[in-house]
C-alpha positions as CSV (number, residue, x, y, z in Angstrom):
1,M,0.0,0.1,0.0
2,R,2.8,2.2,0.9
3,S,4.6,1.5,-2.5
4,G,1.5,2.7,-4.2
5,G,1.5,6.0,-2.4
6,Y,-1.1,5.2,0.1
7,D,-0.3,5.6,3.8
8,I,-2.9,3.2,5.0
9,G,-2.0,0.0,7.4
10,Y,-3.7,-3.4,7.4
11,I,-5.8,-2.6,10.5
12,T,-7.3,0.6,8.7
13,V,-8.3,-1.5,5.7
14,C,-10.0,-4.2,8.1
15,N,-11.9,-1.4,9.8
16,A,-13.0,-0.2,6.4
17,V,-14.2,-3.6,5.3
18,R,-16.0,-4.2,8.3
19,D,-17.9,-0.9,8.0
20,V,-18.9,-1.8,4.4
21,E,-20.0,-5.5,5.4
22,R,-21.7,-4.2,8.7
23,K,-25.2,-5.6,8.9
24,T,-27.6,-3.6,11.0
25,M,-28.6,-5.6,14.1
26,E,-32.1,-6.4,14.6
27,A,-34.1,-4.3,17.1
28,F,-36.7,-5.6,19.4
29,I,-39.8,-4.0,20.8
30,R,-40.3,-4.4,24.5
31,Q,-43.8,-5.4,25.2
32,Q,-46.2,-4.3,28.0
33,Y,-49.0,-6.7,29.0
34,G,-52.1,-6.3,30.9
35,W,-54.0,-8.7,33.0
36,D,-55.6,-11.4,31.1
37,D,-54.1,-10.2,27.8
38,S,-52.1,-13.3,26.7
39,A,-50.6,-16.5,27.0
40,E,-48.1,-18.4,24.7
41,F,-47.8,-22.3,23.8
42,D,-45.2,-24.4,22.4
43,W,-43.9,-28.0,22.2
44,G,-40.3,-29.0,23.2
45,E,-38.5,-32.2,23.7
46,V,-37.2,-33.9,26.7
47,K,-35.0,-37.1,27.1
48,L,-36.2,-39.3,30.0
49,F,-35.7,-42.7,31.1
50,I,-39.1,-44.5,31.3
51,D,-38.9,-47.8,32.6
52,G,-35.2,-48.1,32.1
53,R,-35.4,-47.2,28.4
54,L,-34.3,-43.8,27.0
55,K,-37.3,-42.0,25.2
56,I,-38.0,-38.6,23.7
57,I,-40.8,-37.2,25.3
58,Q,-42.8,-34.3,24.2
59,M,-43.5,-31.6,26.6
60,G,-46.0,-29.1,25.8
61,A,-46.0,-25.8,27.8
62,F,-47.8,-22.6,28.4
63,A,-46.5,-19.3,29.8
64,T,-48.6,-16.3,30.7
65,C,-47.2,-13.0,29.4
66,K,-48.1,-11.0,32.5
67,G,-47.0,-13.1,35.3
68,N,-44.9,-15.5,33.7
69,Y,-46.7,-18.4,35.3
70,R,-45.7,-21.8,33.7
71,Y,-47.9,-24.8,33.1
72,A,-46.6,-28.0,31.3
73,D,-47.3,-31.8,30.7
74,L,-45.8,-34.7,28.9
75,Y,-47.0,-36.8,26.1
76,Y,-45.6,-39.5,23.8
77,N,-46.4,-37.4,20.8
78,Q,-47.8,-34.0,19.6
79,K,-51.1,-35.5,18.2
80,M,-54.2,-33.3,18.2
81,E,-55.8,-35.1,21.1
82,N,-52.7,-34.1,23.2
83,F,-52.8,-30.5,22.0
84,L,-56.4,-30.0,22.9
85,H,-56.0,-31.9,26.3
86,L,-53.2,-29.5,27.5
87,H,-55.4,-26.6,26.6
88,A,-58.3,-27.8,28.6
89,E,-56.1,-28.7,31.4
90,F,-54.2,-25.4,31.4
91,F,-57.6,-23.3,31.2
92,D,-58.9,-25.6,34.2
93,R,-55.6,-25.0,36.3
94,V,-55.6,-21.2,35.9
95,G,-59.4,-21.0,36.4
96,G,-60.2,-18.8,33.4
97,V,-59.2,-18.2,29.8
98,Y,-56.7,-15.8,28.4
99,R,-58.1,-13.4,25.8
100,E,-55.2,-14.4,23.2
101,I,-53.2,-17.6,22.8
102,V,-50.0,-17.2,20.8
103,Y,-48.6,-20.2,18.7
104,D,-45.9,-20.7,16.2
105,N,-46.4,-22.9,13.1
106,L,-47.4,-26.0,14.8
107,K,-49.1,-28.7,12.7
108,T,-51.9,-29.0,15.0
109,A,-52.6,-25.3,14.9
110,V,-51.9,-24.4,11.3
111,A,-53.6,-26.2,8.7
112,K,-51.9,-24.3,5.7
113,F,-50.1,-21.3,4.6
114,V,-52.3,-18.8,2.6
115,G,-49.9,-16.5,0.6
116,R,-46.6,-15.5,2.2
117,N,-47.7,-14.6,5.8
118,E,-51.4,-15.6,6.2
119,K,-51.9,-18.8,7.9
120,K,-55.3,-21.1,8.0
121,P,-56.0,-22.5,11.5
122,T,-56.7,-26.3,11.9
123,D,-60.5,-27.0,12.4
124,E,-59.8,-28.3,15.7
125,L,-58.1,-25.1,16.8
126,L,-60.9,-23.0,15.5
127,K,-63.4,-25.0,17.3
128,L,-61.5,-24.9,20.5
129,S,-61.2,-21.1,20.3
130,I,-64.7,-20.6,19.7
131,Y,-65.6,-22.8,22.5
132,Y,-63.3,-21.1,25.1
133,N,-63.8,-17.6,23.3
134,F,-60.1,-16.8,23.0
135,K,-58.4,-15.3,19.9
136,F,-55.2,-16.9,18.4
137,R,-52.0,-15.5,16.9
138,F,-49.6,-17.0,14.8
139,C,-45.7,-16.1,14.9
140,N,-44.0,-15.1,11.6
141,T,-42.3,-18.1,10.0
142,G,-39.0,-18.6,11.6
143,Q,-39.5,-16.1,14.3
144,A,-39.7,-18.3,17.4
145,H,-38.5,-15.2,19.6
146,E,-41.9,-13.4,19.1
147,K,-43.2,-15.9,21.8
148,G,-39.9,-15.5,23.9
149,H,-41.9,-16.3,27.2
150,V,-42.5,-19.9,26.2
151,E,-39.4,-20.6,24.3
152,K,-37.5,-19.6,27.6
153,S,-40.0,-21.5,29.6
154,I,-39.2,-24.9,27.9
155,E,-35.5,-24.6,28.5
156,Y,-36.0,-23.5,31.8
157,I,-38.2,-26.3,32.7
158,R,-35.9,-28.7,31.1
159,R,-32.9,-27.2,33.1
160,R,-34.6,-26.8,36.5
161,V,-36.9,-29.8,36.6
162,F,-35.2,-32.7,34.6
163,S,-31.6,-31.9,35.4
164,K,-32.4,-33.2,39.0
165,R,-34.1,-36.3,38.0
166,D,-34.6,-38.0,34.6
167,S,-35.5,-41.6,35.3
168,F,-39.1,-42.7,36.1
169,S,-41.1,-46.0,36.4
170,S,-43.7,-44.7,34.0
171,L,-44.7,-41.6,32.1
172,Y,-47.5,-41.1,34.8
173,E,-44.7,-40.7,37.5
174,A,-42.9,-38.2,35.2
175,R,-45.8,-36.0,34.9
176,Q,-46.5,-36.1,38.6
177,Y,-43.1,-35.2,39.2
178,L,-43.3,-32.3,36.6
179,R,-46.4,-30.9,38.2
180,Q,-44.8,-31.0,41.8
181,E,-41.6,-29.1,40.4
182,L,-43.7,-26.7,38.5
183,E,-45.5,-25.6,41.5
184,K,-42.2,-25.0,43.5
185,L,-40.9,-22.9,40.5
186,N,-44.1,-20.8,40.3
187,L,-43.8,-20.0,43.8
188,K,-40.3,-18.4,43.6
189,P,-40.2,-14.5,43.8
190,Q,-39.4,-12.7,40.6
191,I,-37.2,-9.8,40.4
192,L,-39.0,-8.1,37.3
193,A,-42.5,-8.5,39.2
194,E,-41.3,-6.6,42.3
195,S,-40.5,-9.8,44.1
196,K,-44.0,-11.5,43.5
197,S,-44.1,-15.1,42.5
198,A,-45.9,-16.3,39.3
199,A,-48.4,-18.0,41.7
200,Q,-49.2,-14.7,43.2
201,M,-49.5,-12.8,39.9
202,L,-51.8,-15.6,38.6
203,F,-53.9,-15.2,41.7
204,E,-54.3,-11.4,41.0
205,E,-55.0,-12.1,37.2
206,K,-57.7,-14.6,37.9
207,E,-60.5,-12.0,38.4
208,Y,-59.7,-10.5,34.9
209,L,-59.8,-13.8,33.1
210,L,-62.7,-14.8,30.7
211,P,-65.2,-17.1,32.3
212,L,-64.4,-20.9,32.3
213,P,-67.0,-23.2,30.4
214,P,-67.5,-26.9,31.3
215,K,-64.4,-29.0,30.3
216,Y,-63.9,-29.3,26.5
217,D,-64.0,-32.9,25.1
218,T,-60.5,-33.1,23.6
219,A,-60.8,-36.5,22.0
220,R,-59.7,-37.3,18.5
221,V,-62.8,-39.0,16.8
222,F,-62.7,-41.2,13.9
223,E,-64.3,-44.4,12.4
224,R,-62.6,-47.8,12.4
225,R,-63.7,-51.3,10.8
226,I,-63.4,-54.5,13.2
227,N,-60.8,-56.9,11.8
228,K,-61.2,-60.7,12.0
229,Y,-59.5,-60.6,15.5
230,S,-62.2,-58.5,16.6
231,C,-59.9,-55.6,17.1
232,F,-59.3,-52.2,15.5
233,E,-56.1,-50.0,15.1
234,V,-55.2,-46.8,16.3
235,D,-51.6,-45.3,15.8
236,S,-50.3,-48.8,15.1
237,C,-51.6,-50.3,18.2
238,F,-54.6,-52.8,18.2
239,Y,-57.6,-52.8,20.7
240,S,-60.4,-55.3,21.4
241,V,-64.2,-55.1,21.2
242,P,-66.8,-57.9,21.9
243,D,-66.5,-60.4,19.0
244,C,-70.0,-60.0,17.8
245,Y,-69.0,-56.7,16.0
246,V,-66.4,-58.3,13.5
247,G,-66.7,-56.6,10.2
248,E,-68.7,-53.6,11.6
249,F,-67.8,-49.9,11.6
250,V,-67.3,-48.2,14.9
251,F,-66.7,-44.9,16.3
252,V,-63.3,-44.2,18.3
253,K,-62.6,-41.4,20.8
254,A,-58.9,-41.4,21.4
255,Y,-57.8,-39.5,24.6
256,P,-54.1,-39.0,25.8
257,D,-54.7,-42.0,28.2
258,K,-57.5,-43.9,27.2
259,I,-59.5,-45.3,24.0
260,I,-63.5,-45.4,24.2
261,V,-65.3,-47.3,21.3
262,F,-68.9,-46.7,20.3
263,Y,-71.3,-48.5,18.0
264,R,-74.3,-46.7,17.0
265,Q,-73.9,-44.4,19.9
266,E,-73.5,-47.2,22.5
267,E,-70.3,-47.5,24.3
268,I,-69.0,-51.0,23.7
269,A,-65.4,-50.8,25.0
270,E,-62.7,-48.8,26.9
271,H,-58.9,-49.5,26.9
272,R,-56.0,-47.8,28.5
273,R,-54.0,-46.1,25.7
274,R,-50.9,-48.1,24.2
275,F,-47.9,-46.5,22.7
276,G,-45.4,-48.1,20.4
277,H,-45.8,-50.3,17.5
278,F,-48.0,-53.4,17.1
279,Q,-49.0,-53.5,20.8
280,W,-52.3,-55.4,21.5
281,A,-54.9,-54.5,24.3
282,I,-57.1,-57.7,24.4
283,E,-59.9,-58.1,26.8
284,I,-60.5,-61.8,27.4
285,D,-64.3,-61.0,28.1
286,H,-64.7,-59.8,24.4
287,Y,-64.3,-63.3,23.1
288,R,-66.7,-65.4,24.9
289,Q,-68.7,-66.6,21.9
290,T,-65.5,-67.5,20.2
291,F,-63.9,-69.4,23.0
292,L,-67.1,-71.4,23.4
293,R,-66.9,-72.6,19.7
294,K,-63.2,-72.7,19.7
295,P,-61.9,-73.7,23.1
296,G,-58.6,-75.1,22.0
297,A,-57.7,-71.5,20.9
298,L,-57.6,-70.3,24.5
299,A,-54.3,-71.8,25.7
300,S,-52.0,-69.7,23.5
301,S,-54.1,-66.6,23.1
302,V,-53.1,-63.2,23.6
303,A,-56.4,-62.7,25.5
304,L,-55.2,-65.3,28.3
305,A,-51.8,-63.9,28.3
306,Q,-53.3,-60.2,29.3
307,A,-56.1,-61.8,31.6
308,A,-56.2,-61.0,35.3
309,P,-53.8,-63.1,37.3
310,E,-56.9,-64.6,39.1
311,L,-58.4,-65.7,36.0
312,K,-55.1,-67.3,34.7
313,K,-54.9,-69.2,38.0
314,I,-58.3,-70.5,37.6
315,Y,-57.4,-71.6,34.1
316,Q,-54.3,-73.4,35.3
317,S,-55.8,-75.0,38.1
318,Y,-59.0,-76.4,36.7
319,Y,-59.4,-76.0,33.0
320,I,-56.1,-77.7,32.1
321,V,-57.0,-80.5,34.5
322,I,-60.3,-81.2,33.0
323,L,-59.0,-81.1,29.4
324,C,-56.4,-83.8,30.5
325,K,-58.9,-86.0,32.0
């Protein structure tokens, strides 16, 4: 540079290039929230040992914008019944409804994009919002910081709750532990809230919330045909109904923890929800007529394997003896 008649050093050139390439940093607008204004929702993942096996569990979380009150629950997936269940439980827990719920682009919330910025809500979200009388708002694509309360809350819960314990005998035990720890966190004083805890802020906010209607039915409803094993399939798991319904169509209500089956508006079966692939929930009482015609099929049946211990004992003590005689 000096040989060319320019009295400029390397550092000066670097500073000049930096000024040319300098990008304007994004500015954020600080928000001020009123009582009952808004709450934010999002999903996050947490890795837990359930019954000795490492599993990726979905954690749905709410955070209120005024008082930073946190509510969360655990599920095996992000299906619609879990999305709806978490909303109903949150509203029931806080004792009212917030006027606005903020989401990012969740599949359970956004049915499709209309143009560049508009989003069409799912039918289930629309029904839920009409029932509870809240408005919904979606963040811009790729702008998760627009709901910073709940984004920080998911990481906060992961760090404060599951860093202390990550092994449980069942998902139910993990959910109970999460609820207990959240109660403790919501009782801690907050510096930005004049040392009031989130629970105290919620108590003050309750009188401003929208009225709470009767609890919403959060089931995912669909139709299934009963196969030759007198079972139907939900999410790769199979559930039995009485054997007189083989070949018939039934209506299924899938909840996060149970499955209820109806035939012509009459409830015909209820099962504890199974998770995984190709698991079977077989109730031996559903096969009375079939076992009368095919008694030999009982010995190696899944129905007998899943029967109550008392019934197995009767079978081993009396039925086998009679057959041998």
